[in-house]
C-alpha positions as CSV (number, residue, x, y, z in Angstrom):
1,M,-88.1,-191.7,-55.3
2,E,-91.1,-192.8,-57.4
3,V,-94.4,-192.8,-55.3
4,K,-97.6,-194.4,-55.8
5,R,-100.9,-192.2,-55.1
6,V,-104.7,-192.4,-55.5
7,L,-105.9,-190.0,-57.9
8,V,-109.8,-188.9,-58.6
9,P,-109.0,-186.5,-62.2
10,T,-112.9,-185.7,-62.6
11,K,-116.2,-187.1,-61.8
12,D,-116.5,-191.1,-62.1
13,E,-112.5,-191.7,-62.5
14,V,-110.4,-192.6,-59.9
15,F,-106.6,-194.9,-60.9
16,L,-103.3,-195.5,-59.4
17,E,-100.5,-192.5,-60.6
18,T,-97.0,-192.5,-59.4
19,I,-95.3,-188.7,-58.7
20,E,-91.8,-187.9,-57.3
21,V,-91.0,-187.2,-54.0
22,P,-88.0,-186.0,-52.1
23,D,-86.0,-189.0,-50.4
24,E,-85.4,-187.4,-47.3
25,P,-88.0,-185.8,-45.5
26,A,-87.6,-182.4,-44.7
27,P,-86.7,-180.9,-41.0
28,S,-89.3,-181.2,-38.7
29,A,-91.2,-183.5,-40.3
30,V,-90.8,-187.3,-41.4
31,L,-90.8,-190.4,-44.3
32,I,-94.1,-192.9,-44.0
33,K,-93.7,-196.0,-45.5
34,T,-97.5,-197.4,-46.4
35,A,-99.1,-200.2,-45.2
36,A,-102.5,-200.0,-45.3
37,T,-104.9,-197.2,-45.8
38,F,-108.6,-197.5,-45.8
39,I,-111.5,-195.5,-47.8
40,S,-114.3,-193.3,-46.4
41,A,-117.2,-194.6,-48.2
42,G,-118.7,-191.3,-47.7
43,T,-116.4,-188.6,-47.9
44,E,-114.5,-190.6,-51.1
45,L,-117.0,-191.5,-53.0
46,A,-119.2,-188.0,-52.9
47,N,-116.3,-186.5,-54.5
48,Y,-115.4,-189.7,-56.8
49,T,-119.5,-188.9,-58.4
50,A,-119.2,-185.0,-57.7
51,L,-122.2,-185.6,-55.6
52,S,-120.1,-182.9,-53.2
53,S,-120.2,-179.8,-55.8
54,T,-116.9,-177.7,-54.5
55,V,-114.8,-180.5,-56.7
56,W,-115.1,-178.3,-59.6
57,E,-114.5,-174.8,-57.3
58,P,-111.0,-174.1,-57.4
59,G,-108.7,-174.2,-54.3
60,N,-111.0,-176.3,-52.3
61,W,-109.8,-179.3,-50.5
62,N,-111.6,-181.6,-52.7
63,S,-110.9,-180.0,-55.8
64,Y,-110.2,-181.6,-59.0
65,P,-107.6,-183.9,-59.5
66,W,-108.3,-184.4,-56.0
67,D,-105.7,-187.2,-53.9
68,S,-107.7,-189.2,-52.0
69,G,-107.9,-190.7,-48.6
70,Y,-107.3,-189.1,-45.1
71,S,-106.7,-192.5,-43.1
72,N,-102.9,-194.1,-43.5
73,V,-101.2,-196.4,-41.1
74,G,-97.2,-197.3,-41.6
75,H,-94.1,-197.1,-40.3
76,I,-91.6,-194.6,-40.1
77,V,-88.7,-194.9,-42.4
78,A,-86.7,-191.8,-41.7
79,V,-86.7,-188.7,-39.1
80,G,-85.8,-185.3,-40.3
81,E,-84.1,-182.2,-38.3
82,G,-85.8,-181.5,-34.8
83,V,-88.3,-183.9,-34.7
84,E,-89.0,-184.5,-31.0
85,G,-90.9,-188.1,-29.7
86,F,-91.0,-190.4,-32.8
87,E,-88.2,-192.2,-34.6
88,V,-87.6,-195.2,-37.5
89,G,-89.3,-198.0,-37.1
90,D,-92.4,-196.4,-35.3
91,H,-95.8,-198.0,-36.3
92,V,-98.1,-194.9,-37.0
93,F,-101.6,-193.3,-37.9
94,C,-102.4,-190.7,-39.9
95,Y,-104.9,-188.1,-41.5
96,G,-102.5,-189.5,-44.6
97,R,-103.9,-189.9,-48.4
98,H,-103.9,-193.3,-50.0
99,A,-100.3,-193.4,-51.0
100,S,-97.1,-195.4,-51.3
101,Y,-94.7,-193.4,-49.2
102,L,-95.7,-189.8,-47.2
103,H,-94.0,-187.2,-46.0
104,V,-95.9,-185.9,-42.4
105,R,-94.6,-183.2,-40.6
106,P,-96.0,-183.8,-36.4
107,F,-97.4,-180.9,-34.5
108,A,-94.3,-178.4,-34.3
109,P,-94.3,-174.5,-33.7
110,G,-96.5,-173.1,-36.4
111,A,-98.3,-175.7,-36.5
112,G,-102.2,-174.4,-35.6
113,E,-104.0,-176.7,-32.9
114,N,-106.4,-177.4,-35.6
115,D,-104.2,-178.8,-38.5
116,V,-105.4,-182.4,-38.6
117,D,-102.5,-182.4,-41.6
118,H,-100.3,-182.5,-38.7
119,L,-101.9,-184.8,-36.9
120,L,-99.1,-187.9,-36.2
121,V,-100.3,-191.0,-33.6
122,K,-98.0,-194.2,-32.8
123,V,-100.2,-197.2,-32.8
124,P,-99.8,-199.0,-29.7
125,D,-98.3,-202.7,-30.0
126,G,-101.1,-205.6,-31.0
127,I,-102.8,-203.5,-33.8
128,D,-101.5,-204.4,-36.9
129,S,-101.7,-201.7,-39.4
130,A,-105.3,-202.9,-41.2
131,T,-107.1,-202.5,-37.5
132,A,-105.7,-199.5,-37.2
133,A,-106.4,-198.1,-40.6
134,A,-110.0,-199.4,-40.4
135,A,-110.5,-197.5,-36.7
136,R,-110.1,-194.0,-39.1
137,M,-113.9,-194.6,-39.3
138,A,-114.6,-195.1,-35.2
139,V,-113.0,-191.6,-35.2
140,V,-115.7,-189.6,-37.2
141,A,-118.4,-192.1,-35.3
142,M,-117.1,-191.0,-32.0
143,N,-118.4,-187.8,-32.5
144,G,-121.9,-189.4,-32.5
145,L,-121.4,-190.3,-29.0
146,V,-119.2,-187.3,-27.8
147,Q,-121.5,-185.0,-28.7
148,S,-124.6,-186.4,-28.3
149,S,-126.3,-186.3,-24.3
150,V,-126.7,-189.8,-23.7
151,R,-127.9,-191.1,-20.7
152,L,-127.5,-194.2,-19.1
153,N,-130.0,-196.9,-20.4
154,D,-131.6,-194.3,-22.8
155,W,-133.1,-195.8,-26.1
156,V,-131.1,-195.2,-29.4
157,A,-131.5,-195.1,-32.6
158,V,-128.9,-195.0,-35.3
159,F,-130.3,-194.9,-38.9
160,G,-127.6,-196.0,-41.0
161,L,-125.4,-198.9,-40.3
162,G,-122.2,-198.3,-43.0
163,C,-118.5,-198.4,-41.0
164,V,-119.4,-195.2,-39.6
165,G,-123.1,-196.0,-38.3
166,N,-121.9,-199.4,-37.2
167,F,-119.1,-198.2,-34.8
168,C,-121.1,-195.4,-33.7
169,A,-123.8,-198.1,-32.6
170,Q,-121.4,-199.6,-30.6
171,F,-120.6,-196.5,-28.9
172,F,-123.7,-195.9,-27.3
173,Q,-124.3,-200.0,-26.6
174,L,-120.4,-199.5,-24.6
175,A,-122.2,-196.1,-23.1
176,G,-124.6,-198.1,-21.5
177,A,-127.9,-197.4,-24.4
178,R,-130.7,-199.6,-25.3
179,V,-129.5,-199.9,-29.2
180,I,-131.6,-199.8,-32.1
181,G,-129.8,-200.2,-35.7
182,I,-131.6,-199.1,-39.1
183,D,-130.3,-200.1,-42.3
184,P,-132.1,-201.4,-45.4
185,V,-129.3,-203.9,-46.3
186,A,-129.5,-206.6,-44.8
187,T,-125.2,-207.4,-45.3
188,R,-125.3,-204.4,-42.7
189,R,-128.1,-205.2,-40.2
190,D,-126.3,-208.7,-40.0
191,L,-123.3,-207.3,-39.4
192,A,-124.8,-205.0,-36.8
193,R,-125.9,-207.9,-34.9
194,R,-121.9,-209.9,-35.2
195,V,-120.7,-207.4,-33.8
196,G,-123.0,-206.7,-30.7
197,I,-126.4,-205.1,-31.7
198,E,-128.9,-206.9,-30.8
199,T,-131.8,-204.7,-31.9
200,V,-131.8,-204.3,-36.2
201,L,-134.3,-202.8,-38.0
202,G,-134.9,-202.2,-41.8
203,D,-135.7,-205.9,-43.4
204,Q,-139.5,-203.6,-43.6
205,P,-138.5,-200.2,-44.4
206,D,-142.0,-198.5,-44.4
207,R,-143.0,-199.9,-40.8
208,V,-139.2,-198.9,-39.5
209,S,-140.8,-195.6,-37.7
210,D,-143.7,-197.5,-36.4
211,Q,-141.5,-200.4,-35.1
212,I,-139.0,-197.7,-33.3
213,L,-142.2,-196.1,-31.6
214,E,-143.4,-199.8,-30.6
215,L,-140.4,-200.9,-29.3
216,T,-139.5,-197.2,-27.2
217,G,-143.0,-197.0,-25.7
218,A,-143.8,-194.4,-23.5
219,D,-140.6,-193.4,-21.4
220,P,-141.5,-192.3,-17.2
221,R,-138.5,-191.0,-16.5
222,I,-140.2,-187.8,-18.9
223,E,-143.6,-188.1,-17.4
224,V,-144.3,-184.4,-15.4
225,D,-146.6,-183.0,-12.7
226,S,-149.2,-181.7,-15.4
227,V,-150.1,-178.7,-12.8
228,G,-150.4,-176.0,-14.8
229,L,-149.4,-178.0,-18.5
230,S,-151.7,-177.8,-21.1
231,K,-153.5,-180.7,-22.4
232,V,-151.5,-180.6,-25.8
233,V,-147.8,-180.6,-23.6
234,R,-149.1,-183.6,-21.3
235,S,-149.8,-185.9,-24.5
236,I,-146.6,-184.9,-26.1
237,T,-144.9,-185.9,-22.7
238,R,-146.0,-189.4,-22.6
239,G,-144.9,-189.8,-26.3
240,P,-142.6,-192.8,-27.2
241,G,-139.7,-192.5,-28.8
242,A,-135.3,-192.8,-28.9
243,R,-134.5,-190.0,-26.5
244,V,-131.6,-189.9,-29.0
245,T,-131.2,-190.1,-33.0
246,V,-128.7,-190.4,-35.3
247,D,-128.2,-189.7,-38.7
248,A,-125.3,-192.0,-39.1
249,V,-126.3,-192.0,-43.5
250,G,-125.9,-187.8,-44.2
251,H,-129.1,-188.0,-46.0
252,S,-132.4,-185.1,-45.5
253,G,-134.5,-187.6,-45.8
254,V,-133.0,-189.5,-43.1
255,I,-133.2,-186.4,-41.0
256,D,-136.6,-186.1,-41.8
257,Q,-137.8,-189.4,-40.5
258,A,-135.9,-189.5,-37.9
259,A,-137.1,-186.6,-36.2
260,Q,-140.6,-188.1,-36.4
261,V,-139.2,-190.7,-34.0
262,T,-137.2,-189.0,-31.7
263,A,-139.1,-189.0,-27.8
264,P,-139.7,-185.5,-26.3
265,W,-137.2,-183.6,-25.3
266,G,-134.9,-185.8,-26.7
267,Q,-132.2,-185.0,-29.1
268,L,-131.6,-185.7,-32.8
269,V,-127.6,-186.1,-33.7
270,I,-126.6,-185.1,-37.6
271,L,-123.1,-187.1,-38.0
272,G,-123.9,-187.5,-41.5
273,S,-123.0,-184.8,-44.3
274,P,-126.1,-184.5,-45.6
275,R,-125.0,-183.6,-49.8
276,A,-128.2,-185.1,-52.4
277,A,-130.5,-182.6,-53.0
278,Y,-134.3,-183.5,-50.9
279,E,-137.4,-182.4,-51.8
280,G,-140.1,-182.7,-49.7
281,D,-143.0,-180.9,-46.8
282,F,-140.5,-180.3,-43.8
283,T,-143.2,-178.3,-41.7
284,P,-144.4,-181.7,-40.6
285,M,-140.3,-182.4,-39.5
286,T,-140.3,-178.5,-37.8
287,E,-144.0,-178.8,-36.4
288,R,-142.5,-181.9,-34.7
289,I,-139.1,-180.3,-33.7
290,H,-140.9,-177.5,-31.8
291,T,-143.7,-179.2,-30.4
292,A,-141.7,-181.9,-28.7
293,H,-139.0,-179.7,-27.9
294,I,-136.2,-181.7,-29.4
295,E,-132.9,-180.3,-29.6
296,I,-130.8,-180.5,-33.2
297,C,-127.0,-181.4,-33.0
298,G,-124.5,-181.8,-35.3
299,A,-121.4,-183.7,-34.9
300,L,-118.4,-183.1,-37.7
301,E,-115.5,-184.2,-36.6
302,W,-113.8,-181.5,-38.3
303,L,-114.8,-178.9,-35.7
304,T,-113.6,-181.3,-32.9
305,P,-110.3,-179.6,-31.6
306,T,-107.0,-181.8,-32.6
307,L,-105.2,-181.8,-29.5
308,P,-106.4,-181.5,-25.9
309,V,-107.7,-177.8,-25.5
310,P,-108.9,-176.1,-22.3
311,G,-112.5,-176.2,-21.8
312,A,-113.4,-178.7,-24.6
313,R,-114.3,-182.0,-23.8
314,Y,-112.7,-183.9,-26.0
315,S,-110.0,-183.9,-28.7
316,I,-109.5,-186.0,-31.8
317,V,-106.3,-187.1,-30.4
318,E,-107.8,-188.5,-27.3
319,N,-110.6,-190.1,-29.3
320,I,-108.0,-191.9,-30.9
321,H,-106.4,-192.9,-27.7
322,T,-109.2,-194.1,-26.8
323,I,-110.2,-196.0,-29.8
324,H,-107.1,-197.9,-29.6
325,D,-107.7,-199.2,-26.0
326,L,-111.2,-200.4,-26.8
327,I,-109.4,-202.3,-29.4
328,K,-107.0,-203.5,-27.0
329,R,-109.3,-204.8,-24.4
330,G,-111.7,-206.0,-26.8
331,L,-114.4,-204.3,-26.8
332,L,-114.6,-202.5,-30.2
333,N,-115.3,-204.5,-33.1
334,V,-113.4,-203.5,-35.6
335,D,-111.9,-206.5,-38.0
336,A,-115.3,-207.3,-38.8
337,L,-116.1,-204.1,-41.0
338,I,-113.3,-205.0,-43.5
339,S,-115.1,-207.0,-46.2
340,H,-111.9,-206.0,-49.0
341,R,-108.5,-206.5,-48.1
342,M,-107.3,-204.9,-52.0
343,N,-104.1,-203.8,-54.2
344,P,-103.8,-200.0,-54.6
345,A,-104.1,-200.8,-58.1
346,D,-107.5,-202.0,-57.9
347,I,-109.0,-198.6,-56.6
348,K,-111.7,-198.3,-59.9
349,Q,-113.1,-201.9,-58.8
350,A,-112.9,-201.0,-54.9
351,Y,-114.7,-197.4,-55.4
352,E,-117.4,-198.9,-57.6
353,G,-118.0,-201.8,-55.1
354,L,-118.8,-199.7,-52.3
355,L,-120.8,-197.2,-54.5
356,N,-123.3,-200.1,-56.4
357,D,-122.6,-203.5,-54.4
358,K,-123.8,-202.6,-50.6
359,E,-124.2,-206.1,-50.0
360,A,-120.6,-207.3,-50.5
361,Y,-118.9,-204.1,-49.9
362,H,-118.7,-202.1,-46.8
363,G,-115.5,-201.5,-46.0
364,V,-112.3,-201.7,-47.8
365,M,-108.9,-202.0,-46.9
366,L,-106.2,-201.1,-49.7
367,D,-102.9,-203.2,-49.2
368,W,-99.6,-201.5,-49.8
369,S,-97.3,-203.7,-48.3
């Protein structure tokens, strides 16, 4: 059968191509007719522009030519022998590519517990395909929360309010934190306010750090008995700052800035994937981390177990179910983050819009229906 898929053959090139795939699924696999996919503006654009240097290395997951995408929602149209738990007609979500049809092998004997290529989750009634596809970015964002040590009523500063940062801010607010969202793009700030993030900064980029310190002030919970402490340590414990700061941009310069506004004994969560080169004097940042006892925490999604594992607090599948539940209960706003619903044939326009027109493009869903 003929299938349309998105292909990135080399730097700055992308198009919809036609390929042949089997008409019927193999044993232990299902065939999915795609309804919607969602573009990951971070990962996909990094590969599209060759910001990720591994695109030039043969054998990597993103090597050119790369069939892009990892958020696919559709309906099962055929079930292979030996598949359990799924049937024709099921509305499903997977980490599949941008393609009109997909062959997916759900978890089965021989599939590794961390093999996300085998992830297949039923979409609950009441959630449409576009929403389920866009919620893929919430799965990424949830790692910012679950890897943090946030406490009730903590100040949390989220740098970057694209899809991932917006979802991350929503999660921290749901967890009872006092959230500050930061982004230089006006429409992203407006969108954050629309989904309920009350404190949003970025219209004065040069004042962001000062504004965060002014907002947070000195947190009385981190005052300590001065007996036995040096004057330096006593002064640090009275410093303002956010108890948790999050880089949802994926830029070393943002991490540098976030460190300076993280409260003593606070935590800096690196949620985005730093890719671009950054030159600067890192001593002020490392000095701050050292003297203020700041913890740095990586929050890469791909190191979270796909399935529940004894001893692990979270898994990707459990996170997906939590996100679906929050959507159904009206607690997580996903649809507001879909700025464009586009035909897959317009993939070049979609990529270029996300890359060069951030005021207008913040979340693109490809409609395969």
